[in-house]
C-alpha positions as CSV (number, residue, x, y, z in Angstrom):
1,X,-33.1,-1.9,-19.5
2,X,-33.3,-5.6,-20.1
3,X,-32.5,-6.9,-16.7
4,X,-33.4,-10.5,-15.9
5,X,-35.6,-10.8,-12.8
6,X,-33.7,-12.5,-9.9
7,X,-36.1,-15.0,-8.2
8,X,-33.9,-18.0,-7.1
9,X,-33.3,-18.4,-3.3
10,X,-29.7,-17.8,-2.3
11,X,-28.1,-20.0,0.4
12,X,-24.6,-20.2,1.8
13,X,-22.6,-22.8,-0.2
14,X,-19.7,-24.8,1.2
15,X,-17.7,-23.4,-1.6
16,X,-17.4,-19.8,-3.0
17,X,-16.1,-19.0,-6.4
18,X,-14.4,-15.5,-6.3
19,X,-13.9,-13.7,-9.6
20,X,-11.5,-10.7,-9.6
21,X,-10.3,-8.1,-12.0
22,X,-8.5,-4.7,-12.0
23,X,-9.4,-1.4,-13.7
24,X,-8.0,2.1,-14.4
25,X,-4.3,0.9,-14.0
26,X,-2.7,3.4,-16.5
27,X,-2.6,7.1,-15.7
28,X,-5.5,7.5,-13.3
29,X,-5.3,8.9,-9.7
30,X,-6.9,5.8,-8.4
31,X,-7.0,2.3,-9.7
32,X,-9.4,-0.4,-8.6
33,X,-9.5,-4.1,-7.9
34,X,-12.7,-5.9,-7.4
35,X,-14.0,-9.4,-6.3
36,X,-17.3,-11.0,-7.2
37,X,-18.1,-13.8,-4.8
38,X,-20.7,-16.4,-5.9
39,X,-21.8,-19.5,-3.9
40,X,-20.8,-22.4,-6.2
41,X,-24.3,-23.8,-6.0
42,X,-25.6,-20.4,-7.2
43,X,-23.3,-20.3,-10.2
44,X,-25.5,-22.1,-12.7
45,X,-28.3,-19.6,-11.8
46,X,-26.1,-16.6,-12.2
47,X,-24.5,-17.7,-15.4
48,X,-28.1,-18.6,-16.7
49,X,-29.2,-15.1,-16.0
50,X,-26.2,-13.7,-17.8
51,X,-26.8,-15.9,-20.9
52,X,-30.5,-15.1,-21.0
53,X,-29.6,-11.3,-20.7
54,X,-27.0,-11.7,-23.5
55,X,-29.4,-13.5,-25.9
56,X,-32.2,-11.0,-25.3
57,X,-29.8,-8.3,-26.4
58,X,-28.3,-10.2,-29.4
59,X,-25.0,-11.0,-27.8
60,X,-25.0,-14.9,-28.2
61,X,-21.4,-15.6,-29.1
62,X,-18.4,-15.9,-27.0
63,X,-16.5,-13.4,-29.1
64,X,-18.8,-10.6,-27.9
65,X,-17.1,-9.6,-24.7
66,X,-18.8,-6.9,-22.7
67,X,-16.2,-4.7,-21.0
68,X,-16.4,-1.2,-19.7
69,X,-13.4,0.0,-21.7
70,X,-15.1,-0.8,-24.9
71,X,-18.5,0.7,-23.9
72,X,-20.1,2.8,-26.7
73,X,-23.4,4.4,-27.1
74,X,-24.7,1.8,-29.6
75,X,-24.4,-0.8,-26.8
76,X,-26.2,1.3,-24.3
77,X,-28.8,-1.4,-23.5
78,X,-26.4,-4.3,-22.8
79,X,-24.1,-2.3,-20.5
80,X,-26.8,-0.9,-18.5
81,X,-28.5,-4.2,-18.4
82,X,-25.3,-5.8,-17.0
83,X,-25.3,-3.1,-14.2
84,X,-29.0,-3.8,-13.5
85,X,-28.4,-7.5,-13.3
86,X,-25.4,-7.2,-10.9
87,X,-27.2,-4.7,-8.8
88,X,-30.2,-7.1,-8.5
89,X,-28.0,-10.1,-7.6
90,X,-26.4,-7.9,-4.8
91,X,-29.8,-6.7,-3.6
92,X,-31.2,-10.0,-3.4
93,X,-28.2,-11.4,-1.7
94,X,-27.0,-13.9,-4.4
95,X,-23.5,-12.5,-4.7
96,X,-21.1,-10.2,-2.9
97,X,-19.2,-7.3,-4.6
98,X,-15.9,-6.1,-3.0
99,X,-14.2,-3.0,-4.5
100,X,-10.8,-1.8,-3.3
101,X,-9.4,1.4,-4.5
102,X,-5.8,2.5,-4.3
103,X,-4.3,6.0,-4.8
104,X,-1.8,6.0,-7.7
105,X,-0.9,9.6,-8.1
106,X,-1.9,9.6,-11.7
107,X,0.9,7.4,-12.8
108,X,1.0,4.0,-14.5
109,X,0.7,1.4,-11.9
110,X,3.4,-1.3,-11.9
111,X,2.6,-4.9,-11.8
112,X,4.0,-5.4,-8.3
113,X,1.5,-2.7,-6.9
114,X,-1.4,-4.3,-8.7
115,X,-0.4,-7.8,-7.3
116,X,-0.2,-6.4,-3.9
117,X,-3.7,-4.8,-4.3
118,X,-5.1,-8.3,-5.3
119,X,-3.4,-10.0,-2.4
120,X,-4.9,-7.5,0.0
121,X,-8.3,-7.9,-1.5
122,X,-8.2,-11.6,-1.3
123,X,-6.8,-11.6,2.4
124,X,-8.9,-8.8,3.9
125,X,-12.2,-9.2,2.0
126,X,-12.5,-12.8,0.5
127,X,-10.5,-14.3,3.4
128,X,-12.0,-12.3,6.1
129,X,-15.6,-12.7,4.9
130,X,-15.6,-16.4,3.9
131,X,-12.4,-18.0,5.5
132,X,-14.4,-19.4,8.4
133,X,-17.6,-20.6,6.7
134,X,-16.6,-21.7,3.1
135,X,-13.8,-22.8,0.8
136,X,-12.6,-20.3,-1.7
137,X,-12.0,-20.9,-5.4
138,X,-10.2,-17.8,-6.8
139,X,-10.7,-17.0,-10.5
140,X,-8.7,-13.8,-11.5
141,X,-9.0,-12.6,-15.0
142,X,-6.0,-13.8,-16.9
143,X,-3.2,-11.4,-17.4
144,X,0.3,-10.2,-16.4
145,X,-1.1,-8.7,-13.2
146,X,-2.6,-11.9,-12.0
147,X,-0.4,-14.7,-13.4
148,X,1.7,-14.9,-10.2
149,X,-1.4,-15.4,-7.9
150,X,-1.5,-19.2,-8.0
151,X,2.0,-19.1,-6.4
152,X,0.9,-17.3,-3.3
153,X,-1.9,-19.7,-2.3
154,X,0.0,-21.2,0.6
155,X,1.1,-17.9,1.9
156,X,-2.4,-16.6,1.6
157,X,-3.9,-19.4,3.5
158,X,-1.2,-18.9,6.3
159,X,-2.1,-15.2,6.5
160,X,-5.8,-16.0,6.7
161,X,-5.1,-18.5,9.5
162,X,-2.7,-16.1,11.3
163,X,-5.3,-13.3,11.3
164,X,-8.0,-15.8,12.6
165,X,-10.2,-15.3,9.5
166,X,-10.3,-19.1,9.4
167,X,-9.5,-22.0,11.9
168,X,-7.5,-23.9,9.4
169,X,-4.8,-23.3,6.7
170,X,-7.0,-24.5,3.8
171,X,-9.5,-21.7,3.3
172,X,-8.3,-21.1,-0.4
173,X,-8.4,-24.4,-2.3
174,X,-7.4,-23.2,-5.7
175,X,-6.2,-20.0,-7.6
176,X,-6.4,-20.2,-11.3
177,X,-6.6,-17.3,-13.7
178,X,-9.1,-17.7,-16.5
179,X,-10.2,-15.9,-19.7
180,X,-13.1,-13.7,-19.2
181,X,-14.3,-14.6,-22.9
182,X,-15.3,-18.0,-21.5
183,X,-16.3,-16.9,-18.0
184,X,-19.1,-14.4,-18.2
185,X,-19.2,-13.4,-14.4
186,X,-15.8,-11.7,-15.0
187,X,-17.5,-9.5,-17.7
188,X,-20.4,-8.8,-15.2
189,X,-17.8,-7.6,-12.7
190,X,-15.8,-5.6,-15.3
191,X,-18.5,-3.3,-16.4
192,X,-19.5,-2.2,-12.9
193,X,-15.8,-2.2,-11.6
194,X,-14.8,0.0,-14.6
195,X,-17.7,2.4,-13.9
196,X,-17.2,2.8,-10.2
197,X,-13.4,3.2,-10.7
198,X,-14.2,5.9,-13.2
199,X,-16.3,7.6,-10.6
200,X,-13.6,7.3,-8.0
201,X,-11.4,9.4,-10.4
202,X,-14.2,11.9,-11.0
203,X,-14.2,11.2,-14.8
204,X,-18.0,11.3,-14.9
205,X,-17.8,14.9,-13.6
206,X,-15.1,16.3,-15.8
207,X,-16.4,14.6,-19.0
208,X,-12.9,13.2,-19.9
209,X,-14.4,9.9,-20.8
210,X,-17.1,11.2,-23.0
211,X,-20.8,11.6,-22.6
212,X,-21.8,8.0,-22.8
213,X,-19.4,6.6,-20.2
214,X,-20.1,9.5,-17.9
215,X,-23.8,8.7,-18.0
216,X,-23.1,5.1,-17.7
217,X,-21.0,5.8,-14.6
218,X,-23.7,7.9,-13.0
219,X,-26.1,5.0,-13.7
220,X,-23.9,2.6,-11.9
221,X,-23.6,4.8,-8.8
222,X,-27.5,5.3,-8.7
223,X,-28.1,1.6,-9.1
224,X,-25.7,0.6,-6.3
225,X,-26.8,3.5,-4.0
226,X,-23.5,5.2,-4.0
227,X,-22.4,9.0,-4.1
228,X,-19.8,10.6,-6.1
229,X,-17.4,10.5,-3.2
230,X,-17.3,6.6,-3.1
231,X,-17.0,6.4,0.8
232,X,-15.7,3.3,2.5
233,X,-18.4,1.0,3.7
234,X,-18.1,-0.7,7.2
235,X,-15.5,-3.4,7.1
236,X,-18.0,-6.0,7.6
237,X,-20.6,-5.0,5.0
238,X,-21.3,-8.1,3.2
239,X,-22.9,-7.9,-0.2
240,X,-21.4,-4.5,-1.2
241,X,-18.1,-3.7,0.4
242,X,-16.0,-0.6,-0.6
243,X,-12.4,0.0,0.7
244,X,-10.1,3.2,-0.2
245,X,-6.5,3.1,0.5
246,X,-3.9,5.7,0.3
């Protein structure tokens, strides 16, 4: 469905850019936070693949954001193509996808709870996986749930060191929220994070999100090799890591 073939060779970079976002924070039993890790020297290749894909589907402008929440049937090709591309990048070990789901009792999640979920994701997935081998550049999607994150860099680095995920206290070199309209890897993350978060809530089975989103969610599960239950992966799983918390 319009996926750009992945052919570049992936190598560990000295720096990792880590995009992160949240999903299903209002009224769902489970909400999700996700991180997309890209070696900095691979970023031009990944962005180039996204731009080529958008152009092939007629989405050249910055104003045409691709997000799960706005997915409609008339845009079937572009949304499936985004899922195809991310699945290909994961399969060929160009990027790492971390998904963390937290039980929320079907209530609106407050900013504090989302912030804690982000902190846990950054510490126990980004810090654990990359703290000893690379420097992390954190790029959350801009919003009220992430605006505080730059303030916790020192504490996060201290916790990464304390847990021996890194041998020094400078694993994270920058945390700066950014606008997904100008950072297309955030949109790439958003579509799959939204689909898998929907699956974690069972919305693709009860039809509450409509036929198109239900089918899109099922498609994402298939492409990532997941089941309806969204089980945890082993903690050290690298390129696709899933973590459920009650």
